[in-house]
Biotite code that builds the C-alpha atoms (Angstrom):
import biotite.structure as struc

atoms = struc.array([
    struc.Atom([37.987, 162.050, 100.453], chain_id="A", res_id=1, res_name="MET", atom_name="CA", element="C"),
    struc.Atom([37.315, 163.415, 97.060], chain_id="A", res_id=2, res_name="THR", atom_name="CA", element="C"),
    struc.Atom([37.812, 161.523, 93.739], chain_id="A", res_id=3, res_name="ARG", atom_name="CA", element="C"),
    struc.Atom([40.898, 163.608, 92.811], chain_id="A", res_id=4, res_name="SER", atom_name="CA", element="C"),
    struc.Atom([42.797, 162.606, 96.035], chain_id="A", res_id=5, res_name="SER", atom_name="CA", element="C"),
    struc.Atom([44.687, 159.775, 94.313], chain_id="A", res_id=6, res_name="PRO", atom_name="CA", element="C"),
    struc.Atom([45.510, 162.000, 91.440], chain_id="A", res_id=7, res_name="LEU", atom_name="CA", element="C"),
    struc.Atom([46.636, 164.701, 93.735], chain_id="A", res_id=8, res_name="ARG", atom_name="CA", element="C"),
    struc.Atom([48.926, 162.280, 95.690], chain_id="A", res_id=9, res_name="ARG", atom_name="CA", element="C"),
    struc.Atom([50.332, 161.062, 92.515], chain_id="A", res_id=10, res_name="GLY", atom_name="CA", element="C"),
    struc.Atom([50.950, 164.576, 91.321], chain_id="A", res_id=11, res_name="ALA", atom_name="CA", element="C"),
    struc.Atom([52.737, 165.452, 94.683], chain_id="A", res_id=12, res_name="ARG", atom_name="CA", element="C"),
    struc.Atom([54.826, 162.305, 94.405], chain_id="A", res_id=13, res_name="ALA", atom_name="CA", element="C"),
    struc.Atom([55.836, 162.960, 90.818], chain_id="A", res_id=14, res_name="LEU", atom_name="CA", element="C"),
    struc.Atom([56.756, 166.567, 91.763], chain_id="A", res_id=15, res_name="ALA", atom_name="CA", element="C"),
    struc.Atom([59.122, 165.308, 94.433], chain_id="A", res_id=16, res_name="GLY", atom_name="CA", element="C"),
    struc.Atom([60.610, 162.907, 92.033], chain_id="A", res_id=17, res_name="ARG", atom_name="CA", element="C"),
    struc.Atom([61.036, 165.540, 89.367], chain_id="A", res_id=18, res_name="ASN", atom_name="CA", element="C"),
    struc.Atom([62.871, 167.829, 91.901], chain_id="A", res_id=19, res_name="ARG", atom_name="CA", element="C"),
    struc.Atom([65.361, 165.116, 92.510], chain_id="A", res_id=20, res_name="VAL", atom_name="CA", element="C"),
    struc.Atom([65.880, 164.427, 88.928], chain_id="A", res_id=21, res_name="LEU", atom_name="CA", element="C"),
    struc.Atom([66.309, 168.222, 88.277], chain_id="A", res_id=22, res_name="ARG", atom_name="CA", element="C"),
    struc.Atom([68.917, 168.389, 90.929], chain_id="A", res_id=23, res_name="GLU", atom_name="CA", element="C"),
    struc.Atom([70.723, 165.500, 89.335], chain_id="A", res_id=24, res_name="GLN", atom_name="CA", element="C"),
    struc.Atom([70.689, 167.282, 85.966], chain_id="A", res_id=25, res_name="VAL", atom_name="CA", element="C"),
    struc.Atom([72.052, 170.451, 87.592], chain_id="A", res_id=26, res_name="ALA", atom_name="CA", element="C"),
    struc.Atom([74.847, 168.420, 89.095], chain_id="A", res_id=27, res_name="THR", atom_name="CA", element="C"),
    struc.Atom([75.668, 166.352, 86.030], chain_id="A", res_id=28, res_name="GLN", atom_name="CA", element="C"),
    struc.Atom([75.756, 169.388, 83.775], chain_id="A", res_id=29, res_name="PHE", atom_name="CA", element="C"),
    struc.Atom([77.294, 171.882, 86.294], chain_id="A", res_id=30, res_name="ALA", atom_name="CA", element="C"),
    struc.Atom([80.396, 172.643, 84.371], chain_id="A", res_id=31, res_name="PRO", atom_name="CA", element="C"),
    struc.Atom([78.324, 173.395, 81.210], chain_id="A", res_id=32, res_name="GLU", atom_name="CA", element="C"),
    struc.Atom([75.778, 175.421, 83.260], chain_id="A", res_id=33, res_name="ILE", atom_name="CA", element="C"),
    struc.Atom([78.525, 177.412, 85.065], chain_id="A", res_id=34, res_name="ASP", atom_name="CA", element="C"),
    struc.Atom([80.151, 178.459, 81.591], chain_id="A", res_id=35, res_name="ARG", atom_name="CA", element="C"),
    struc.Atom([76.689, 180.007, 80.731], chain_id="A", res_id=36, res_name="GLU", atom_name="CA", element="C"),
    struc.Atom([76.368, 183.772, 81.415], chain_id="A", res_id=37, res_name="PRO", atom_name="CA", element="C"),
    struc.Atom([74.687, 184.045, 84.898], chain_id="A", res_id=38, res_name="ALA", atom_name="CA", element="C"),
    struc.Atom([71.546, 185.653, 83.309], chain_id="A", res_id=39, res_name="ALA", atom_name="CA", element="C"),
    struc.Atom([70.900, 182.637, 81.402], chain_id="A", res_id=40, res_name="THR", atom_name="CA", element="C"),
    struc.Atom([71.938, 179.649, 83.535], chain_id="A", res_id=41, res_name="ARG", atom_name="CA", element="C"),
    struc.Atom([68.503, 178.952, 84.703], chain_id="A", res_id=42, res_name="GLY", atom_name="CA", element="C"),
    struc.Atom([67.252, 178.923, 81.273], chain_id="A", res_id=43, res_name="GLU", atom_name="CA", element="C"),
    struc.Atom([69.836, 176.304, 80.394], chain_id="A", res_id=44, res_name="LEU", atom_name="CA", element="C"),
    struc.Atom([68.893, 174.233, 83.351], chain_id="A", res_id=45, res_name="LEU", atom_name="CA", element="C"),
    struc.Atom([65.176, 174.386, 82.439], chain_id="A", res_id=46, res_name="ASP", atom_name="CA", element="C"),
    struc.Atom([65.934, 173.245, 78.916], chain_id="A", res_id=47, res_name="ALA", atom_name="CA", element="C"),
    struc.Atom([68.168, 170.451, 79.997], chain_id="A", res_id=48, res_name="LEU", atom_name="CA", element="C"),
    struc.Atom([65.710, 169.300, 82.556], chain_id="A", res_id=49, res_name="ASP", atom_name="CA", element="C"),
    struc.Atom([62.863, 169.335, 80.069], chain_id="A", res_id=50, res_name="ALA", atom_name="CA", element="C"),
    struc.Atom([65.029, 167.369, 77.558], chain_id="A", res_id=51, res_name="THR", atom_name="CA", element="C"),
    struc.Atom([65.810, 164.699, 80.035], chain_id="A", res_id=52, res_name="LEU", atom_name="CA", element="C"),
    struc.Atom([62.501, 164.578, 81.731], chain_id="A", res_id=53, res_name="ALA", atom_name="CA", element="C"),
    struc.Atom([60.687, 161.254, 81.763], chain_id="A", res_id=54, res_name="PHE", atom_name="CA", element="C"),
    struc.Atom([57.514, 162.863, 80.366], chain_id="A", res_id=55, res_name="GLU", atom_name="CA", element="C"),
    struc.Atom([59.739, 163.891, 77.379], chain_id="A", res_id=56, res_name="GLN", atom_name="CA", element="C"),
    struc.Atom([60.868, 160.226, 76.716], chain_id="A", res_id=57, res_name="VAL", atom_name="CA", element="C"),
    struc.Atom([57.336, 159.014, 77.117], chain_id="A", res_id=58, res_name="ASP", atom_name="CA", element="C"),
    struc.Atom([56.034, 161.573, 74.601], chain_id="A", res_id=59, res_name="GLN", atom_name="CA", element="C"),
    struc.Atom([58.603, 160.485, 72.075], chain_id="A", res_id=60, res_name="LEU", atom_name="CA", element="C"),
    struc.Atom([57.946, 156.735, 72.771], chain_id="A", res_id=61, res_name="ARG", atom_name="CA", element="C"),
    struc.Atom([54.254, 156.361, 73.244], chain_id="A", res_id=62, res_name="ARG", atom_name="CA", element="C"),
    struc.Atom([52.874, 159.363, 71.443], chain_id="A", res_id=63, res_name="ILE", atom_name="CA", element="C"),
    struc.Atom([55.238, 159.770, 68.568], chain_id="A", res_id=64, res_name="ALA", atom_name="CA", element="C"),
    struc.Atom([55.882, 156.197, 68.427], chain_id="A", res_id=65, res_name="GLY", atom_name="CA", element="C"),
    struc.Atom([59.603, 156.398, 68.166], chain_id="A", res_id=66, res_name="HIS", atom_name="CA", element="C"),
    struc.Atom([62.084, 153.427, 68.955], chain_id="A", res_id=67, res_name="SER", atom_name="CA", element="C"),
    struc.Atom([64.396, 153.655, 71.904], chain_id="A", res_id=68, res_name="PRO", atom_name="CA", element="C"),
    struc.Atom([67.307, 154.130, 69.534], chain_id="A", res_id=69, res_name="ALA", atom_name="CA", element="C"),
    struc.Atom([65.469, 157.104, 67.883], chain_id="A", res_id=70, res_name="ARG", atom_name="CA", element="C"),
    struc.Atom([64.677, 158.525, 71.289], chain_id="A", res_id=71, res_name="VAL", atom_name="CA", element="C"),
    struc.Atom([68.354, 158.413, 72.243], chain_id="A", res_id=72, res_name="ARG", atom_name="CA", element="C"),
    struc.Atom([69.326, 159.981, 69.094], chain_id="A", res_id=73, res_name="ALA", atom_name="CA", element="C"),
    struc.Atom([66.900, 162.748, 69.446], chain_id="A", res_id=74, res_name="LEU", atom_name="CA", element="C"),
    struc.Atom([68.060, 163.365, 72.992], chain_id="A", res_id=75, res_name="THR", atom_name="CA", element="C"),
    struc.Atom([71.637, 163.553, 72.042], chain_id="A", res_id=76, res_name="ARG", atom_name="CA", element="C"),
    struc.Atom([70.881, 165.991, 69.190], chain_id="A", res_id=77, res_name="ARG", atom_name="CA", element="C"),
    struc.Atom([68.940, 168.210, 71.511], chain_id="A", res_id=78, res_name="THR", atom_name="CA", element="C"),
    struc.Atom([71.599, 168.149, 74.228], chain_id="A", res_id=79, res_name="LEU", atom_name="CA", element="C"),
    struc.Atom([74.213, 168.939, 71.664], chain_id="A", res_id=80, res_name="HIS", atom_name="CA", element="C"),
    struc.Atom([72.284, 171.921, 70.350], chain_id="A", res_id=81, res_name="ALA", atom_name="CA", element="C"),
    struc.Atom([71.774, 173.175, 73.873], chain_id="A", res_id=82, res_name="LEU", atom_name="CA", element="C"),
    struc.Atom([75.317, 172.703, 74.986], chain_id="A", res_id=83, res_name="LEU", atom_name="CA", element="C"),
    struc.Atom([77.178, 174.039, 71.845], chain_id="A", res_id=84, res_name="THR", atom_name="CA", element="C"),
    struc.Atom([74.992, 177.017, 70.697], chain_id="A", res_id=85, res_name="HIS", atom_name="CA", element="C"),
])
């Protein structure tokens, strides 16, 4: 067993969780995604997925030091921009 084995196992577990969360985003925003031209639906899903990802919230909270209220406001602003362009 190598030293990276726990890291690799963690990455695989996170990737599986991220796929589930992406599917939830796709379901939740299906009406908005379906209104998008077919050529850019995947791009919108990618942007929504990135906006709502745990890693994004963690970046805003831990690294940028924003409060939960500020993170919610930033997320709402980003979602609004993506969905009303």
